[in-house]
C-alpha positions, 0 to 999 in steps of 0.5 A: 420908569421902573428899573429891571429888578434882579428878581424879575430878571431871574424869573424871565431868565428861568423861563428861557432856560427852562430848568433853573434861574442860574447855571453852574460855573461849568456852563459858559453863556455867551452874550452878544455885546454890541455896546448898545443899551440893550446888550449892556443891560443884559450883560450887567443883569447876567453878571449880577446873577451868575459868577463872571467866569460863566459868562463871555462877552462877544462883540462883532465888528462889521467894519461897515460904518465909521462908528464901528470902532467906538462901538467895539471899544465901548463893548470891550470896556463894559465887559472888562469893568464887569470882570467878564472875558471879552472877545472882539470878532471881526468879519473876514469879508471876502474870505469864504464863506463870507462874501465881499464887503458890501458897497456903501449905499447898497442894502446889506442888512440881511447879509450882515446879519448872516455874517454876524451870526456865523462869526458869533457861532465861531466865537461860541465854539472857541469859548466853549459856550453852548448858549448865546444870550441876545438883548431883544426886548418887548418893543423889538418883539412888537416890531417883529410881530407887526412885520410878520403879520404884514407879510401874512403870518399866522398868529403863531408866527405873530407871536414873534421871537422865541425865548429859547430855541435851538440854533439849528443846522442853518441854511444851505448844505455845506461849509461853503454856505454862510448860514450853515453850521451843521450838526453842532447847531443842534446842541447850541441854544439862543435865549432872549431874557429881556423879552418881558421888558420894554426899552424904557425899563432897559434905559432906566436900568442903565441910567440907575447903574451908570452903565455907559453905552453907545447908540447904533446910528443906523437904527435912527434912519427910518428911510433905510429899512422897514424895521427902522421905519416901524421902530420910529412909528412905535416910538412916536405912539402914545395913544390914538392912531399911529402916524407912519414916518416917511417911508414907502407907503405901500410897505407901511400900509400892511403894518398899520393894519397889523397894528390895528389888529394887535391893538384890538386883542387888548382892551382897557389900556390907553397907551398904544405901545403898551397895548401892542406889548400886551398883545404880543405877550398874549400871543407868545404865551399862546405859542408856548402853550401850543408847543406843550399841547403838540408835544403831549399829542405827539407822545400819545400818537407816535408808535414804535417804528424803524429809525428815521421814521415816525409812525402815527396812530390814525385813531389817536390822530383823529382824537385831536380836534383843535386845528391849531394843534393839528397844524403845528403837529404836521410842522413838527413831523415835517421838521423831524423827518425832512432831509433839509437842515433842521430849523430851516423853513424848507424843513417846514415845507416852507410853511406854505399853508396850502401844503400843510392843509393838504396833509391835514386833509389826509390825516384828518379826513372829514369822513372815514375813507371807503378805501385805503388812501394812497401815499403822498408828499406835499413838500419838505422831503417827507413821504406819507404812507398809509400802513396797517400796524398789527402789533404782532407782525410789524408794519404792513402796507395798506393795499388799495381797497382794504377796509379801514382798520383800527390798526391803521396808521400813517408812516412819515419817512424820507422821500426817495431822491428825485430820479428825474433831477440829475442836478446836484441838490437837496433832493438828488440821489447824488446827495446820498452818496458821500465820498469820505476818502479825502477826509479819511486820508487827511485825518489818518495822516494827521493822527486824528482820533475822531472823524464826524460827518453829517449824513443827509442832514439826518444822521451823524456818522462818527469814526473812532480812528483809534479803533479802526480795524486792520483791514481798513488801516492796511487799505489806507496804508497801501492807498498809493499802490491800490486806490481806495474809496470810503463812502457812505451809501444809502440802504433800505427804503428809509435811506439809512447810512451804510459805510463801505470800502471800495478797492478797484474791481473788488466787491464793496466791503461793508464796514458798518450799517444801521439795522432795523433796531437802530443799532450799528452793525460793524460786521464783527469789527470793534464798534469803531463806527457810530450812527446817531439820529440828530434831528429833534422832535422838540418844538425849539 
């Protein structure tokens, strides 16, 4: 089996980075180093292309199996031998937001994964890394594709893991949630430079360069997880039908059907595993092409609109005739406007095809509507409103019974809070009222210069405390005698942030608000408060 040559790896890395095959020494890239063959090979290939100072090795010791210490030792030894800085990160089980350590014999795969990524993100922060490189390879991609198809995924989902994606905000809404990272996740990226290479070439590369590694024993038990069972099923395949290993038959039957479907995509190849690899590669290439097409169509359809909204020209939308592109455009808009964490499935309307198709039926009706359609919502916290857009008068409401116009458009905006839901939640009104008093007092007492708050998973509100106006500084100094509150409240129908100072029975003093031009008005004070839209319309 051929090894992975430097030129092939450089080309794969360039596809991940999307700007060049290398990076400057000022950009730190973290490598998730388990001590296994995949991450060891990845660390070695990266070290040959880039100065070791631009790399840092991160190993997560879960402390959940007897082999943990050996894996941690091997990961550290490999990084040291390559001259790469290394950190072993331990999961602090039982220390919030981490749950108690899983009990042996109980399912722990999902919670261990969340804990691992949380610790890796912390490690990236402490080491100054903006990119995390993972060792997933072509056979991992096949496993992912099969499992997604077995769960009923679309072909886009079956394309598997992306070469490059934003980390995103995570899951949940606060630091109390294990999977939450907040706005810093919008400037961090995950790359997978080995997706073009099968496991055999990785092992051949390790052998050719005498790279020592350890195998995770939990990967060798097909009875423990579905992924392990799929992995063993693929490992035993050469040609002909794939034989499933001992596992719950009802779980493997959809995987077997998915395998037959993927193999049907590729012809002229006898080796079963190679057919599956090529099929997933074709799907991945199509997904990347689709991303580019959607980006181009959105750039063509989007018109100027108030901050936090998207205005889509009806006539230009109707020119998009590919159902796949339409579907992906809707998902992209939902993710951009939603108040759910960017990158979460909730921001994608839980990817419910029925809901996405309802939106598509409104945006791309079979026949032009005789009257103006009504505004509607189908999930993700996004409101769709039909409007008219006379260029000299701005956005106007589209009244029922008004004839269709060439200037008609759809305005996507944040859904108003649920008035009948008193509970705390993503859609409740209480989420839009954020009390910053405690954070302000602590930051001010500690002489911190900057305070940042993610508001409604949409705006990053920043405070330069060195430029704080005297009236706010005096209010903080006298807070013991006259209690105060500093809050972010919503204003306008688009729920933009407004910072207010509250003192007793006095009217709210507005410290800053966002205006229709997207500018922050600090009402005569120095520009000490910033409000930045943080959600991205990019594919990944």
